[in-house]
Steps between C-alpha positions, in 0.01 A plus 500: 500500500204680665339733250244769579184456295401765249188698580348443156516144379247264337241369745580139423824325433545159344647226713822391335815315590804677639690717254830362366705768676373368834596138432846533665326598824254212465796265465675670794197459728450139392868423560500657848175330596628166366823531699298568814273202427801276439655607831175432687458164324853387584466604863167322543385141494309491169735660246349370175132576566587834662711614205245398233201655679701811585600555136141458382374760751776743401404468133132547579588822683714629212233417241226677695705816552604498134135499396336728754786735594336527844734382773372325816128489433314221684589213263871576522481523879350150508777374270751633754312309771513179291875551464549534874266213587601242238866598466643682803292360785480150353879485474543542876177350635491209741385216274469229765119486484388199296252719310742784428580412138133442418427842650777649286343340194170667598681836513657446157167392347330806647766727349473328161120520473490854639748620235321310222169653611651848500621457142176347369370854455709715269647822634339820374637843425623698799296820515559775752160618633424869517539609862216694666523848645677490834241580764641728770282353774629149423855629495453685831351190662787272393767755599330540838505122549870478413574787741315325782698185428827692512405654835397161640822331381716723718258523791379141534592273789723197449314171439584164354361356177238278665325777694276586204353151449185381676483180701296207364208579732505869409515436126210253516286750689506756218162524323549418131251765383689776685829390343340496156330837531836644601668338195239633257522851646880485475487400132244770417725759656811362331332490159380859539856612579641313199230617260552865594881495503785478257653150535857633532405730787288250693741205468793721600323612816383144568858378469632756748209438735574128511872561559407720796265233638755218472698584820174494698350179357791289373267377224690497172210404269342845452848653469598266216162530325509881519852505354412265213175677407684835512767353271239376250326841490832682450565285192153574360516878541858621535784269400570214264753243626727334247663163554816684598301675772347165590846358578590807707169500690535125561818566695338788693190288566711213634661739747161636607367145542800406715440801727123446519517132592792560734324789670223271629739411783388822672148366560573418863514873569296704253639853475688724260815474710481120509458487120802729446710290739402182317580643156846599622574152639625273219503195725131544584412552133682188379364296790147595405568399139619157616170466687306625195656239270488206739220542751261785419136434396586630151769235458288220648212471253625170357552358851152618603350321199692185599354531852148520358560194281625305801201606713258400223678164468479443878135604527571812707317708241341450161463687173300820541309469167529869421384606850733804505329633187147498642568514876431873518149458358416245769644706786164650606364144535803336663296421810290262289800333329650200678879476507551866413868561426722805478656626179784280379773740617342508848401133509850378415673627821206367705562153352872529574463611862183315591330805650351829381756770423451842344813482284460432131752311288457573131564167334542639149243500222625166363455330837163660560369396158623143556333487843174621347494311170753215520659412167243707312679813627687573168166600343467774760865604459420540131191707584702729725750561220223581250331733751822689572562554128147632453542741793842610370367568148211699646733701725721606209220540241474879533187487719575700813260294713694187398824652630328612821361151566844349430673738742232449764537121474880497460581402858223240526584349161869455573446368851233252396685370195804408704366445853169332427235673710186428303249578775648845561537562126135406441397753764720763335358444151138504615558812713659677203217402262234609751686828556498569125129413471413727792704783350326460164153499661580805712626695200166446328336721761471852353594680823811288540599572139478873568702464821771305319505759222558789740758308703699419187517871420761520778779353296775583266511361151766242441402295204736260336415399147678243291651162570822365628770548244634147486672531167 
């Protein structure tokens, strides 16, 4: 079911289909998932389209896991999102908007071209990279940070979820160069920690650190990303998961997802005690799930796209012609640009309310691409799929830097590919690239090389040779 990897195995393993002995569990998972899809389809208002699309997504998930034997990497996470958006949420959405079904078609086309793009590049061998020596200073720093978070979690004052967000005026007053310098510095520091740490150790501590921070922030994104990246690393270095284990973990994961989504009901009073009280209240948990399926921003991407189509039709707004993709580069000169607009996820609520608000509504990548490129958007969906496959192949190619970049980008990748936040994602990518360039230039300085050499002497050797035993 879940098998510990041998310490000495070949560095590379061929990607092959699931072994015959696992086929009963493949059939079991497909049957359970199909029953669930049938139930959702029959309860909703679009049973035929929901069932067909749901079955296709389930098969795509099974095929990918059969080939890669890595469960819940970024592509599979996005497939889960497509299932929720095009199957679960669509089944219970309000479809009264005249543009709703066109918006749904946009979502389906985006999914189709994204998947096709992902499979245009063939999958390569999964190779486990050799882990570096664990640096004791990096370890001490991360442990210290987790300890501070633990202390703060039990000593912080009670706030509500909105206290941490700036007003529109405050957010607009922030100098862009200061924000960007802070981002670059953050990525340099994060990359140094990753490059001087064993992935299992650093992702484990990151996971616990984010769990500790959750009661204080109520933000589930970093918590989910930390869990998923930790899970991917565990499969690379410690355990191989069979399809039997996949079925078992699917049930466990469903329970965790129910608790995580349900727990967001505690956001009105952020504290450890409030979170515990919420998790023990079944009525609150189920009520939050009803909101999540019917009214939450995550469930509303198709409706948001329909809103945008209606506003374009009525002349309230127009196509953005890729503005979200180059907006960041024009930011320093926005005073010279007439009709300067916010990012799509910030501009959308302004159009809805008619006045400036600080809240952002993530309209989904499909909706954002349509708003930017009209009916040419499938070409960009295709490009996103190709790009993700390239990044995935690089991450699992046996190059440790590739894995580090993948783990560093994990949160941003997942959130952009389902939410659609191109402006923020562009900033993230450029900050990461600049951080890597700065690190490379600094390491060329002889004095810095010597300093790094002596610092890395404070470590214990924990090398891991060989690849994932997927046979």
